[in-house]
PyMOL CGO cylinders between C-alpha atoms (Angstrom):
from pymol import cmd
from pymol.cgo import CYLINDER

trace = [
    CYLINDER, 45.07, 117.89, 63.62, 43.73, 115.80, 66.71, 0.3, 1, 1, 1, 1, 1, 1,
    CYLINDER, 43.73, 115.80, 66.71, 46.16, 114.80, 68.85, 0.3, 1, 1, 1, 1, 1, 1,
    CYLINDER, 46.16, 114.80, 68.85, 44.41, 112.77, 71.17, 0.3, 1, 1, 1, 1, 1, 1,
    CYLINDER, 44.41, 112.77, 71.17, 42.14, 109.79, 70.78, 0.3, 1, 1, 1, 1, 1, 1,
    CYLINDER, 42.14, 109.79, 70.78, 39.86, 107.72, 72.88, 0.3, 1, 1, 1, 1, 1, 1,
    CYLINDER, 39.86, 107.72, 72.88, 40.89, 104.68, 70.98, 0.3, 1, 1, 1, 1, 1, 1,
    CYLINDER, 40.89, 104.68, 70.98, 43.00, 102.52, 73.29, 0.3, 1, 1, 1, 1, 1, 1,
    CYLINDER, 43.00, 102.52, 73.29, 46.37, 100.30, 71.97, 0.3, 1, 1, 1, 1, 1, 1,
    CYLINDER, 46.37, 100.30, 71.97, 45.78, 98.63, 75.72, 0.3, 1, 1, 1, 1, 1, 1,
    CYLINDER, 45.78, 98.63, 75.72, 43.73, 99.62, 78.43, 0.3, 1, 1, 1, 1, 1, 1,
    CYLINDER, 43.73, 99.62, 78.43, 45.64, 102.17, 79.86, 0.3, 1, 1, 1, 1, 1, 1,
    CYLINDER, 45.64, 102.17, 79.86, 47.42, 103.65, 76.66, 0.3, 1, 1, 1, 1, 1, 1,
    CYLINDER, 47.42, 103.65, 76.66, 45.73, 106.45, 74.62, 0.3, 1, 1, 1, 1, 1, 1,
    CYLINDER, 45.73, 106.45, 74.62, 46.85, 106.61, 70.98, 0.3, 1, 1, 1, 1, 1, 1,
    CYLINDER, 46.85, 106.61, 70.98, 48.25, 110.57, 69.50, 0.3, 1, 1, 1, 1, 1, 1,
    CYLINDER, 48.25, 110.57, 69.50, 48.59, 110.91, 66.09, 0.3, 1, 1, 1, 1, 1, 1,
    CYLINDER, 48.59, 110.91, 66.09, 50.76, 114.24, 65.39, 0.3, 1, 1, 1, 1, 1, 1,
    CYLINDER, 50.76, 114.24, 65.39, 52.95, 115.18, 62.51, 0.3, 1, 1, 1, 1, 1, 1,
    CYLINDER, 52.95, 115.18, 62.51, 56.13, 113.11, 61.95, 0.3, 1, 1, 1, 1, 1, 1,
    CYLINDER, 56.13, 113.11, 61.95, 59.65, 114.33, 62.87, 0.3, 1, 1, 1, 1, 1, 1,
    CYLINDER, 59.65, 114.33, 62.87, 63.04, 113.45, 61.76, 0.3, 1, 1, 1, 1, 1, 1,
    CYLINDER, 63.04, 113.45, 61.76, 63.84, 111.74, 64.85, 0.3, 1, 1, 1, 1, 1, 1,
    CYLINDER, 63.84, 111.74, 64.85, 60.71, 109.43, 64.25, 0.3, 1, 1, 1, 1, 1, 1,
    CYLINDER, 60.71, 109.43, 64.25, 62.76, 107.64, 60.99, 0.3, 1, 1, 1, 1, 1, 1,
    CYLINDER, 62.76, 107.64, 60.99, 64.63, 105.46, 62.76, 0.3, 1, 1, 1, 1, 1, 1,
    CYLINDER, 64.63, 105.46, 62.76, 61.62, 103.64, 63.85, 0.3, 1, 1, 1, 1, 1, 1,
    CYLINDER, 61.62, 103.64, 63.85, 59.51, 103.98, 60.76, 0.3, 1, 1, 1, 1, 1, 1,
    CYLINDER, 59.51, 103.98, 60.76, 62.79, 102.15, 59.00, 0.3, 1, 1, 1, 1, 1, 1,
    CYLINDER, 62.79, 102.15, 59.00, 62.08, 99.43, 61.23, 0.3, 1, 1, 1, 1, 1, 1,
    CYLINDER, 62.08, 99.43, 61.23, 58.48, 99.44, 60.92, 0.3, 1, 1, 1, 1, 1, 1,
    CYLINDER, 58.48, 99.44, 60.92, 58.69, 99.81, 57.11, 0.3, 1, 1, 1, 1, 1, 1,
    CYLINDER, 58.69, 99.81, 57.11, 61.65, 96.92, 57.02, 0.3, 1, 1, 1, 1, 1, 1,
    CYLINDER, 61.65, 96.92, 57.02, 59.39, 94.36, 58.59, 0.3, 1, 1, 1, 1, 1, 1,
    CYLINDER, 59.39, 94.36, 58.59, 56.71, 95.37, 55.71, 0.3, 1, 1, 1, 1, 1, 1,
    CYLINDER, 56.71, 95.37, 55.71, 59.55, 95.24, 52.75, 0.3, 1, 1, 1, 1, 1, 1,
    CYLINDER, 59.55, 95.24, 52.75, 60.92, 91.66, 54.20, 0.3, 1, 1, 1, 1, 1, 1,
    CYLINDER, 60.92, 91.66, 54.20, 57.79, 89.86, 55.25, 0.3, 1, 1, 1, 1, 1, 1,
    CYLINDER, 57.79, 89.86, 55.25, 54.47, 91.47, 53.55, 0.3, 1, 1, 1, 1, 1, 1,
    CYLINDER, 54.47, 91.47, 53.55, 53.37, 92.27, 49.97, 0.3, 1, 1, 1, 1, 1, 1,
    CYLINDER, 53.37, 92.27, 49.97, 51.77, 95.80, 51.27, 0.3, 1, 1, 1, 1, 1, 1,
    CYLINDER, 51.77, 95.80, 51.27, 54.82, 97.14, 49.67, 0.3, 1, 1, 1, 1, 1, 1,
    CYLINDER, 54.82, 97.14, 49.67, 56.39, 96.26, 46.27, 0.3, 1, 1, 1, 1, 1, 1,
    CYLINDER, 56.39, 96.26, 46.27, 60.04, 96.89, 47.50, 0.3, 1, 1, 1, 1, 1, 1,
    CYLINDER, 60.04, 96.89, 47.50, 62.62, 93.91, 47.40, 0.3, 1, 1, 1, 1, 1, 1,
    CYLINDER, 62.62, 93.91, 47.40, 65.24, 95.64, 49.40, 0.3, 1, 1, 1, 1, 1, 1,
    CYLINDER, 65.24, 95.64, 49.40, 64.28, 97.62, 52.38, 0.3, 1, 1, 1, 1, 1, 1,
    CYLINDER, 64.28, 97.62, 52.38, 65.65, 101.26, 52.29, 0.3, 1, 1, 1, 1, 1, 1,
    CYLINDER, 65.65, 101.26, 52.29, 67.99, 102.82, 54.57, 0.3, 1, 1, 1, 1, 1, 1,
    CYLINDER, 67.99, 102.82, 54.57, 67.88, 105.57, 57.15, 0.3, 1, 1, 1, 1, 1, 1,
    CYLINDER, 67.88, 105.57, 57.15, 69.13, 107.87, 54.64, 0.3, 1, 1, 1, 1, 1, 1,
    CYLINDER, 69.13, 107.87, 54.64, 66.76, 107.15, 52.02, 0.3, 1, 1, 1, 1, 1, 1,
    CYLINDER, 66.76, 107.15, 52.02, 64.02, 107.04, 54.18, 0.3, 1, 1, 1, 1, 1, 1,
    CYLINDER, 64.02, 107.04, 54.18, 65.17, 110.33, 55.10, 0.3, 1, 1, 1, 1, 1, 1,
    CYLINDER, 65.17, 110.33, 55.10, 65.59, 111.81, 51.66, 0.3, 1, 1, 1, 1, 1, 1,
    CYLINDER, 65.59, 111.81, 51.66, 61.79, 110.69, 51.22, 0.3, 1, 1, 1, 1, 1, 1,
    CYLINDER, 61.79, 110.69, 51.22, 60.37, 112.16, 54.04, 0.3, 1, 1, 1, 1, 1, 1,
    CYLINDER, 60.37, 112.16, 54.04, 62.40, 115.59, 53.70, 0.3, 1, 1, 1, 1, 1, 1,
    CYLINDER, 62.40, 115.59, 53.70, 61.00, 115.23, 49.67, 0.3, 1, 1, 1, 1, 1, 1,
    CYLINDER, 61.00, 115.23, 49.67, 57.21, 115.22, 50.66, 0.3, 1, 1, 1, 1, 1, 1,
    CYLINDER, 57.21, 115.22, 50.66, 57.83, 117.63, 53.55, 0.3, 1, 1, 1, 1, 1, 1,
    CYLINDER, 57.83, 117.63, 53.55, 59.59, 120.03, 50.60, 0.3, 1, 1, 1, 1, 1, 1,
    CYLINDER, 59.59, 120.03, 50.60, 56.36, 119.76, 48.54, 0.3, 1, 1, 1, 1, 1, 1,
    CYLINDER, 56.36, 119.76, 48.54, 53.65, 120.31, 51.73, 0.3, 1, 1, 1, 1, 1, 1,
    CYLINDER, 53.65, 120.31, 51.73, 52.85, 116.60, 51.92, 0.3, 1, 1, 1, 1, 1, 1,
    CYLINDER, 52.85, 116.60, 51.92, 51.21, 115.61, 55.42, 0.3, 1, 1, 1, 1, 1, 1,
    CYLINDER, 51.21, 115.61, 55.42, 53.31, 112.96, 57.03, 0.3, 1, 1, 1, 1, 1, 1,
    CYLINDER, 53.31, 112.96, 57.03, 51.89, 111.58, 60.33, 0.3, 1, 1, 1, 1, 1, 1,
    CYLINDER, 51.89, 111.58, 60.33, 52.61, 109.17, 63.39, 0.3, 1, 1, 1, 1, 1, 1,
    CYLINDER, 52.61, 109.17, 63.39, 50.99, 107.47, 65.67, 0.3, 1, 1, 1, 1, 1, 1,
    CYLINDER, 50.99, 107.47, 65.67, 52.01, 106.70, 69.19, 0.3, 1, 1, 1, 1, 1, 1,
    CYLINDER, 52.01, 106.70, 69.19, 51.24, 105.52, 72.64, 0.3, 1, 1, 1, 1, 1, 1,
    CYLINDER, 51.24, 105.52, 72.64, 53.37, 106.46, 75.58, 0.3, 1, 1, 1, 1, 1, 1,
    CYLINDER, 53.37, 106.46, 75.58, 56.65, 106.60, 74.13, 0.3, 1, 1, 1, 1, 1, 1,
    CYLINDER, 56.65, 106.60, 74.13, 55.87, 103.79, 71.05, 0.3, 1, 1, 1, 1, 1, 1,
    CYLINDER, 55.87, 103.79, 71.05, 55.63, 104.42, 67.74, 0.3, 1, 1, 1, 1, 1, 1,
    CYLINDER, 55.63, 104.42, 67.74, 53.22, 102.64, 66.35, 0.3, 1, 1, 1, 1, 1, 1,
    CYLINDER, 53.22, 102.64, 66.35, 52.75, 103.30, 62.85, 0.3, 1, 1, 1, 1, 1, 1,
    CYLINDER, 52.75, 103.30, 62.85, 53.01, 106.14, 60.39, 0.3, 1, 1, 1, 1, 1, 1,
    CYLINDER, 53.01, 106.14, 60.39, 50.90, 107.37, 57.27, 0.3, 1, 1, 1, 1, 1, 1,
    CYLINDER, 50.90, 107.37, 57.27, 52.05, 109.97, 54.79, 0.3, 1, 1, 1, 1, 1, 1,
    CYLINDER, 52.05, 109.97, 54.79, 50.23, 111.16, 51.26, 0.3, 1, 1, 1, 1, 1, 1,
    CYLINDER, 50.23, 111.16, 51.26, 52.15, 111.61, 48.15, 0.3, 1, 1, 1, 1, 1, 1,
    CYLINDER, 52.15, 111.61, 48.15, 51.45, 112.59, 44.69, 0.3, 1, 1, 1, 1, 1, 1,
    CYLINDER, 51.45, 112.59, 44.69, 49.46, 110.14, 42.98, 0.3, 1, 1, 1, 1, 1, 1,
    CYLINDER, 49.46, 110.14, 42.98, 51.23, 110.85, 39.84, 0.3, 1, 1, 1, 1, 1, 1,
    CYLINDER, 51.23, 110.85, 39.84, 53.86, 113.25, 38.66, 0.3, 1, 1, 1, 1, 1, 1,
    CYLINDER, 53.86, 113.25, 38.66, 51.97, 115.46, 35.67, 0.3, 1, 1, 1, 1, 1, 1,
    CYLINDER, 51.97, 115.46, 35.67, 50.21, 118.73, 36.73, 0.3, 1, 1, 1, 1, 1, 1,
    CYLINDER, 50.21, 118.73, 36.73, 46.95, 117.28, 35.98, 0.3, 1, 1, 1, 1, 1, 1,
    CYLINDER, 46.95, 117.28, 35.98, 46.93, 115.42, 39.04, 0.3, 1, 1, 1, 1, 1, 1,
    CYLINDER, 46.93, 115.42, 39.04, 48.19, 117.96, 41.24, 0.3, 1, 1, 1, 1, 1, 1,
    CYLINDER, 48.19, 117.96, 41.24, 44.74, 117.51, 43.32, 0.3, 1, 1, 1, 1, 1, 1,
    CYLINDER, 44.74, 117.51, 43.32, 45.16, 113.78, 43.65, 0.3, 1, 1, 1, 1, 1, 1,
    CYLINDER, 45.16, 113.78, 43.65, 47.34, 112.19, 46.55, 0.3, 1, 1, 1, 1, 1, 1,
    CYLINDER, 47.34, 112.19, 46.55, 47.94, 108.32, 47.35, 0.3, 1, 1, 1, 1, 1, 1,
    CYLINDER, 47.94, 108.32, 47.35, 47.93, 107.26, 51.01, 0.3, 1, 1, 1, 1, 1, 1,
    CYLINDER, 47.93, 107.26, 51.01, 50.65, 104.71, 52.28, 0.3, 1, 1, 1, 1, 1, 1,
    CYLINDER, 50.65, 104.71, 52.28, 50.13, 103.47, 55.64, 0.3, 1, 1, 1, 1, 1, 1,
    CYLINDER, 50.13, 103.47, 55.64, 52.81, 100.89, 57.91, 0.3, 1, 1, 1, 1, 1, 1,
    CYLINDER, 52.81, 100.89, 57.91, 52.11, 99.38, 61.69, 0.3, 1, 1, 1, 1, 1, 1,
    CYLINDER, 52.11, 99.38, 61.69, 53.83, 97.95, 63.53, 0.3, 1, 1, 1, 1, 1, 1,
    CYLINDER, 53.83, 97.95, 63.53, 53.24, 94.52, 64.04, 0.3, 1, 1, 1, 1, 1, 1,
    CYLINDER, 53.24, 94.52, 64.04, 52.17, 94.77, 67.34, 0.3, 1, 1, 1, 1, 1, 1,
    CYLINDER, 52.17, 94.77, 67.34, 49.27, 97.53, 66.62, 0.3, 1, 1, 1, 1, 1, 1,
    CYLINDER, 49.27, 97.53, 66.62, 47.63, 95.63, 64.15, 0.3, 1, 1, 1, 1, 1, 1,
    CYLINDER, 47.63, 95.63, 64.15, 44.18, 95.06, 64.81, 0.3, 1, 1, 1, 1, 1, 1,
    CYLINDER, 44.18, 95.06, 64.81, 43.90, 97.64, 67.45, 0.3, 1, 1, 1, 1, 1, 1,
    CYLINDER, 43.90, 97.64, 67.45, 42.28, 101.06, 65.48, 0.3, 1, 1, 1, 1, 1, 1,
    CYLINDER, 42.28, 101.06, 65.48, 45.44, 102.40, 64.79, 0.3, 1, 1, 1, 1, 1, 1,
    CYLINDER, 45.44, 102.40, 64.79, 45.43, 102.37, 60.96, 0.3, 1, 1, 1, 1, 1, 1,
    CYLINDER, 45.43, 102.37, 60.96, 41.93, 103.93, 61.12, 0.3, 1, 1, 1, 1, 1, 1,
    CYLINDER, 41.93, 103.93, 61.12, 42.98, 106.71, 63.37, 0.3, 1, 1, 1, 1, 1, 1,
    CYLINDER, 42.98, 106.71, 63.37, 45.91, 107.53, 61.22, 0.3, 1, 1, 1, 1, 1, 1,
    CYLINDER, 45.91, 107.53, 61.22, 43.97, 107.01, 57.59, 0.3, 1, 1, 1, 1, 1, 1,
    CYLINDER, 43.97, 107.01, 57.59, 41.37, 109.20, 59.36, 0.3, 1, 1, 1, 1, 1, 1,
    CYLINDER, 41.37, 109.20, 59.36, 43.76, 111.85, 60.46, 0.3, 1, 1, 1, 1, 1, 1,
    CYLINDER, 43.76, 111.85, 60.46, 45.84, 111.85, 56.95, 0.3, 1, 1, 1, 1, 1, 1,
    CYLINDER, 45.84, 111.85, 56.95, 42.10, 112.72, 54.98, 0.3, 1, 1, 1, 1, 1, 1,
    CYLINDER, 42.10, 112.72, 54.98, 41.22, 115.17, 57.61, 0.3, 1, 1, 1, 1, 1, 1,
    CYLINDER, 41.22, 115.17, 57.61, 45.36, 116.75, 56.61, 0.3, 1, 1, 1, 1, 1, 1,
    CYLINDER, 45.36, 116.75, 56.61, 44.43, 115.97, 53.09, 0.3, 1, 1, 1, 1, 1, 1,
    CYLINDER, 44.43, 115.97, 53.09, 41.24, 118.00, 53.18, 0.3, 1, 1, 1, 1, 1, 1,
    CYLINDER, 41.24, 118.00, 53.18, 42.91, 120.81, 54.78, 0.3, 1, 1, 1, 1, 1, 1,
    CYLINDER, 42.91, 120.81, 54.78, 45.48, 121.34, 52.18, 0.3, 1, 1, 1, 1, 1, 1,
    CYLINDER, 45.48, 121.34, 52.18, 42.87, 121.29, 49.32, 0.3, 1, 1, 1, 1, 1, 1,
    CYLINDER, 42.87, 121.29, 49.32, 43.43, 118.11, 47.67, 0.3, 1, 1, 1, 1, 1, 1,
    CYLINDER, 43.43, 118.11, 47.67, 40.52, 116.71, 46.26, 0.3, 1, 1, 1, 1, 1, 1,
    CYLINDER, 40.52, 116.71, 46.26, 41.22, 112.81, 45.74, 0.3, 1, 1, 1, 1, 1, 1,
    CYLINDER, 41.22, 112.81, 45.74, 42.72, 110.16, 47.53, 0.3, 1, 1, 1, 1, 1, 1,
    CYLINDER, 42.72, 110.16, 47.53, 43.84, 107.21, 45.96, 0.3, 1, 1, 1, 1, 1, 1,
    CYLINDER, 43.84, 107.21, 45.96, 45.03, 103.87, 47.91, 0.3, 1, 1, 1, 1, 1, 1,
    CYLINDER, 45.03, 103.87, 47.91, 46.93, 100.90, 45.92, 0.3, 1, 1, 1, 1, 1, 1,
    CYLINDER, 46.93, 100.90, 45.92, 46.78, 98.14, 48.15, 0.3, 1, 1, 1, 1, 1, 1,
    CYLINDER, 46.78, 98.14, 48.15, 49.91, 95.73, 47.36, 0.3, 1, 1, 1, 1, 1, 1,
    CYLINDER, 49.91, 95.73, 47.36, 48.56, 92.28, 47.46, 0.3, 1, 1, 1, 1, 1, 1,
    CYLINDER, 48.56, 92.28, 47.46, 45.23, 93.03, 46.42, 0.3, 1, 1, 1, 1, 1, 1,
    CYLINDER, 45.23, 93.03, 46.42, 42.71, 90.93, 47.90, 0.3, 1, 1, 1, 1, 1, 1,
    CYLINDER, 42.71, 90.93, 47.90, 45.28, 89.07, 49.78, 0.3, 1, 1, 1, 1, 1, 1,
    CYLINDER, 45.28, 89.07, 49.78, 45.56, 92.15, 52.13, 0.3, 1, 1, 1, 1, 1, 1,
    CYLINDER, 45.56, 92.15, 52.13, 42.38, 92.00, 52.93, 0.3, 1, 1, 1, 1, 1, 1,
    CYLINDER, 42.38, 92.00, 52.93, 43.32, 94.04, 56.39, 0.3, 1, 1, 1, 1, 1, 1,
    CYLINDER, 43.32, 94.04, 56.39, 44.13, 97.21, 54.03, 0.3, 1, 1, 1, 1, 1, 1,
    CYLINDER, 44.13, 97.21, 54.03, 40.97, 97.09, 52.45, 0.3, 1, 1, 1, 1, 1, 1,
    CYLINDER, 40.97, 97.09, 52.45, 39.01, 96.60, 55.15, 0.3, 1, 1, 1, 1, 1, 1,
    CYLINDER, 39.01, 96.60, 55.15, 40.60, 99.83, 56.57, 0.3, 1, 1, 1, 1, 1, 1,
    CYLINDER, 40.60, 99.83, 56.57, 40.26, 101.82, 53.42, 0.3, 1, 1, 1, 1, 1, 1,
    CYLINDER, 40.26, 101.82, 53.42, 36.66, 100.91, 53.14, 0.3, 1, 1, 1, 1, 1, 1,
    CYLINDER, 36.66, 100.91, 53.14, 35.84, 101.54, 57.00, 0.3, 1, 1, 1, 1, 1, 1,
    CYLINDER, 35.84, 101.54, 57.00, 37.24, 105.41, 55.70, 0.3, 1, 1, 1, 1, 1, 1,
    CYLINDER, 37.24, 105.41, 55.70, 34.76, 105.85, 53.04, 0.3, 1, 1, 1, 1, 1, 1,
    CYLINDER, 34.76, 105.85, 53.04, 37.34, 104.47, 49.77, 0.3, 1, 1, 1, 1, 1, 1,
    CYLINDER, 37.34, 104.47, 49.77, 35.62, 102.31, 47.26, 0.3, 1, 1, 1, 1, 1, 1,
    CYLINDER, 35.62, 102.31, 47.26, 37.33, 99.69, 45.02, 0.3, 1, 1, 1, 1, 1, 1,
    CYLINDER, 37.33, 99.69, 45.02, 37.47, 100.91, 41.88, 0.3, 1, 1, 1, 1, 1, 1,
    CYLINDER, 37.47, 100.91, 41.88, 39.99, 98.20, 40.01, 0.3, 1, 1, 1, 1, 1, 1,
    CYLINDER, 39.99, 98.20, 40.01, 42.28, 95.87, 40.11, 0.3, 1, 1, 1, 1, 1, 1,
    CYLINDER, 42.28, 95.87, 40.11, 46.03, 95.45, 38.48, 0.3, 1, 1, 1, 1, 1, 1,
    CYLINDER, 46.03, 95.45, 38.48, 46.57, 91.84, 38.00, 0.3, 1, 1, 1, 1, 1, 1,
    CYLINDER, 46.57, 91.84, 38.00, 50.04, 90.54, 38.18, 0.3, 1, 1, 1, 1, 1, 1,
    CYLINDER, 50.04, 90.54, 38.18, 51.97, 93.82, 38.48, 0.3, 1, 1, 1, 1, 1, 1,
    CYLINDER, 51.97, 93.82, 38.48, 54.23, 92.91, 41.37, 0.3, 1, 1, 1, 1, 1, 1,
    CYLINDER, 54.23, 92.91, 41.37, 56.73, 90.12, 41.39, 0.3, 1, 1, 1, 1, 1, 1,
    CYLINDER, 56.73, 90.12, 41.39, 57.72, 89.23, 45.15, 0.3, 1, 1, 1, 1, 1, 1,
    CYLINDER, 57.72, 89.23, 45.15, 58.57, 86.18, 47.27, 0.3, 1, 1, 1, 1, 1, 1,
    CYLINDER, 58.57, 86.18, 47.27, 58.31, 83.93, 44.02, 0.3, 1, 1, 1, 1, 1, 1,
    CYLINDER, 58.31, 83.93, 44.02, 54.50, 85.00, 42.72, 0.3, 1, 1, 1, 1, 1, 1,
    CYLINDER, 54.50, 85.00, 42.72, 52.95, 87.40, 41.15, 0.3, 1, 1, 1, 1, 1, 1,
    CYLINDER, 52.95, 87.40, 41.15, 50.75, 89.88, 43.51, 0.3, 1, 1, 1, 1, 1, 1,
    CYLINDER, 50.75, 89.88, 43.51, 48.09, 92.24, 41.99, 0.3, 1, 1, 1, 1, 1, 1,
    CYLINDER, 48.09, 92.24, 41.99, 46.87, 95.82, 43.09, 0.3, 1, 1, 1, 1, 1, 1,
    CYLINDER, 46.87, 95.82, 43.09, 43.47, 96.77, 44.40, 0.3, 1, 1, 1, 1, 1, 1,
    CYLINDER, 43.47, 96.77, 44.40, 42.76, 100.24, 43.56, 0.3, 1, 1, 1, 1, 1, 1,
    CYLINDER, 42.76, 100.24, 43.56, 40.66, 102.39, 46.04, 0.3, 1, 1, 1, 1, 1, 1,
    CYLINDER, 40.66, 102.39, 46.04, 39.74, 105.69, 45.61, 0.3, 1, 1, 1, 1, 1, 1,
    CYLINDER, 39.74, 105.69, 45.61, 38.07, 108.73, 48.00, 0.3, 1, 1, 1, 1, 1, 1,
    CYLINDER, 38.07, 108.73, 48.00, 36.80, 112.06, 47.47, 0.3, 1, 1, 1, 1, 1, 1,
    CYLINDER, 36.80, 112.06, 47.47, 38.03, 114.64, 50.07, 0.3, 1, 1, 1, 1, 1, 1,
]
cmd.load_cgo(trace, "trace")
């Protein structure tokens, strides 16, 4: 995995992408909590605590899934991981991606760096397809545009499948061959 990029968060700090570590989890919990409480990317209602996020992280590590972070200096800007798309054996070569950014990092190319690195990691591990389930559907244009920039195409919309913030939300389905 490439450890640095020429994309900058500011004029002076270079963004690095690296494998996530247990020590990153407190910041990951903080980033994810903001998305759970205020966004539609996650359909969770209550933010998981550090113990639960550690369990989830370890479960992905145990099955060889990539989990990466982006940072500038000593500031963690976001994270991404791939997980099994479905549990049944026939899906074993298909993964689903998840990407969450600190609010201050949005719109600065961090998501693109993370998704490109995640795609490369999944290709290196022999996966064949990557699926994105964009919570909020077309109401989440940043995520849809990010995935399209990285070679995903829209394959469908699951309408009104999640209820959050007092309203029904769609999921936009996107897919990319690896």
